C-alpha positions in Angstrom: -75.6 -172.0 -47.0 -78.9 -170.5 -45.9 -79.1 -168.1 -48.9 -78.3 -170.9 -51.3 -80.9 -173.2 -49.8 -83.5 -170.4 -49.9 -82.7 -169.7 -53.5 -83.3 -173.4 -54.4 -79.7 -173.6 -55.7 -78.7 -177.3 -55.6 -75.7 -177.1 -53.3 -73.3 -179.6 -51.8 -70.7 -178.6 -49.1 -67.2 -179.8 -49.8 -65.1 -179.6 -46.7 -61.4 -179.6 -47.5 -59.3 -177.6 -45.0 -56.0 -179.3 -44.4 -54.7 -175.9 -43.2 -56.6 -176.0 -40.0 -54.4 -176.7 -37.0 -54.3 -178.6 -34.7 -56.5 -181.5 -35.6 -59.0 -181.0 -32.7 -59.6 -177.5 -34.0 -60.2 -179.0 -37.5 -62.6 -181.5 -36.1 -64.6 -178.9 -34.2 -64.9 -176.6 -37.2 -65.9 -179.6 -39.4 -68.5 -180.7 -36.9 -70.1 -177.2 -36.7 -70.4 -177.4 -40.6 -71.9 -180.8 -40.4 -74.4 -179.8 -37.7 -75.7 -176.9 -39.8 -75.7 -178.9 -43.0 -77.9 -181.5 -41.4 -80.2 -178.8 -40.0 -80.9 -177.4 -43.5 -80.7 -180.7 -45.2 -77.7 -179.9 -47.4 -75.3 -182.7 -48.6 -71.9 -182.6 -47.0 -68.7 -184.1 -48.4 -65.9 -184.7 -45.9 -62.6 -184.5 -47.8 -59.3 -185.7 -46.5 -57.5 -183.9 -43.7 -54.2 -183.9 -45.7 -52.2 -181.7 -43.4 -48.8 -183.1 -44.5 -49.5 -182.1 -48.1 -50.5 -178.6 -46.8 -47.2 -178.2 -44.8 -45.2 -179.4 -47.8 -46.9 -177.0 -50.1 -46.5 -174.0 -47.8 -42.9 -174.8 -46.9 -40.7 -171.7 -46.9 -43.8 -169.4 -46.4 -43.9 -169.8 -42.6 -43.3 -166.1 -42.0 -45.6 -164.7 -44.7 -48.2 -162.3 -43.3 -51.9 -162.9 -43.3 -53.2 -162.2 -46.9 -49.7 -162.9 -48.2 -48.2 -165.6 -50.4 -48.9 -168.4 -47.9 -52.6 -167.6 -48.0 -52.6 -167.6 -51.8 -50.8 -171.0 -51.8 -53.3 -172.3 -49.2 -56.3 -171.1 -51.2 -54.8 -172.4 -54.5 -54.4 -175.9 -52.9 -57.9 -176.0 -51.5 -59.6 -174.7 -54.7 -57.6 -177.1 -56.9 -58.8 -180.1 -54.9 -62.3 -178.7 -54.9 -62.3 -178.0 -58.7 -60.9 -181.5 -59.4 -63.6 -183.1 -57.3 -66.2 -181.0 -59.0 -65.0 -182.1 -62.5 -64.9 -185.8 -61.5 -68.3 -185.7 -59.9 -70.3 -183.7 -62.5 -70.5 -180.4 -60.6 -70.4 -177.4 -62.9 -69.9 -174.6 -60.3 -67.7 -174.1 -57.3 -67.6 -171.2 -54.8 -66.4 -170.5 -51.3 -67.4 -169.1 -48.0 -63.9 -167.7 -47.4 -65.0 -164.2 -48.6 -67.6 -163.7 -45.9 -64.8 -162.7 -43.5 -63.8 -159.1 -43.6 -60.3 -160.3 -42.7 -59.9 -161.9 -46.2 -59.0 -160.3 -49.5 -61.8 -160.9 -52.0 -59.5 -160.4 -55.0 -57.0 -162.9 -53.6 -59.7 -165.5 -53.0 -61.4 -165.0 -56.3 -58.2 -165.1 -58.2 -57.4 -168.5 -56.7 -60.9 -169.8 -57.4 -60.9 -168.8 -61.1 -57.3 -170.1 -61.5 -58.3 -173.5 -60.0 -61.4 -173.9 -62.1 -59.8 -172.9 -65.4 -58.2 -176.3 -66.3 -61.5 -178.2 -65.9 -63.9 -177.9 -68.8 -67.4 -177.4 -67.6 -66.4 -176.2 -64.1 -66.7 -172.5 -63.3 -65.9 -170.5 -60.2 -68.7 -168.3 -58.8 -67.2 -165.1 -57.3 -70.3 -163.9 -55.5 -69.6 -161.4 -52.8 -71.4 -162.8 -49.7 -70.5 -159.7 -47.6 -72.8 -157.4 -49.5 -76.5 -156.8 -48.9 -76.2 -157.8 -45.2 -74.5 -161.1 -45.7 -71.9 -160.5 -43.0 -74.5 -159.3 -40.6 -76.7 -162.4 -41.4 -73.8 -164.7 -40.8 -73.3 -163.2 -37.3 -77.1 -163.5 -36.6 -77.1 -167.2 -37.6 -73.9 -167.8 -35.6 -75.4 -166.4 -32.5 -78.8 -168.1 -33.0 -77.1 -171.5 -33.6 -74.5 -171.1 -30.8 -71.7 -171.7 -33.3 -68.1 -172.1 -32.3 -66.2 -168.7 -32.5 -63.0 -169.1 -34.5 -60.5 -166.6 -33.2 -57.8 -167.2 -35.9 -57.9 -168.1 -39.6 -56.9 -171.7 -39.0 -53.3 -172.5 -39.8 -50.6 -172.9 -37.2 -48.9 -169.7 -38.4 -52.1 -167.8 -38.1 -52.5 -169.1 -34.6 -48.9 -168.1 -33.8 -49.3 -164.6 -35.3 -52.7 -164.0 -33.6 -51.2 -165.0 -30.3 -48.2 -162.8 -30.8 -50.4 -159.8 -31.6 -52.7 -160.5 -28.6 -49.7 -160.7 -26.2 -48.3 -157.4 -27.6 -51.7 -155.8 -26.7 -51.8 -157.3 -23.2 -54.5 -159.8 -24.1 -54.6 -163.5 -23.4 -53.7 -166.1 -26.0 -56.4 -167.8 -28.1 -58.2 -170.5 -26.2 -59.2 -173.0 -28.8 -62.4 -174.9 -28.6 -64.0 -173.0 -25.8 -65.8 -170.0 -27.1 -69.2 -170.4 -28.5 -71.7 -167.6 -29.5 -74.4 -169.0 -27.2 -72.2 -168.7 -24.2 -71.5 -165.0 -25.1 -75.3 -164.4 -25.4 -76.0 -166.1 -22.1 -73.5 -164.0 -20.3 -74.9 -160.9 -22.0 -78.4 -161.8 -20.8 -77.2 -162.2 -17.3 -75.6 -158.8 -17.3 -78.9 -157.2 -18.5 -80.9 -158.9 -15.8 -78.8 -157.4 -12.9 
């Protein structure tokens, strides 16, 4: 968002994430997006939280691993809705922040984006790699500076389940949703440095 704004690329955020579970987690992540969008004066479109359609679409894929077929189905669904909205509202380019995460497969994401845009004449998918040239590092800098919420799992109920199972197998606590923000981590770090 920051790079697009600095480049004078006319950008609108389209927030469509029916995969995020549970709803309070969805609302928290959405509000963090809205907060930053307002700060940098970027238009924000709040799409429908259509979780029932997401569950229906991913039915039978409950045990797929991260980066597996369920993720492809999820990305396809979200990009298809985005591309359709773009076509109906005179946007000529769509992209995604999904690829900033090192936990995501860029080829999988880009394949879904290109596939979704293809049926809509005049809409293309921009497969820019936001990880390169310090993009991931800058994301962390901004997250810390803004005190953003720290997401500890991808978003869906199955990702939460699998993350918790992995954590428990390593002797770690379960994910505590809605409580971990970068600012709190920085404050506790500063306190340690003072003593």
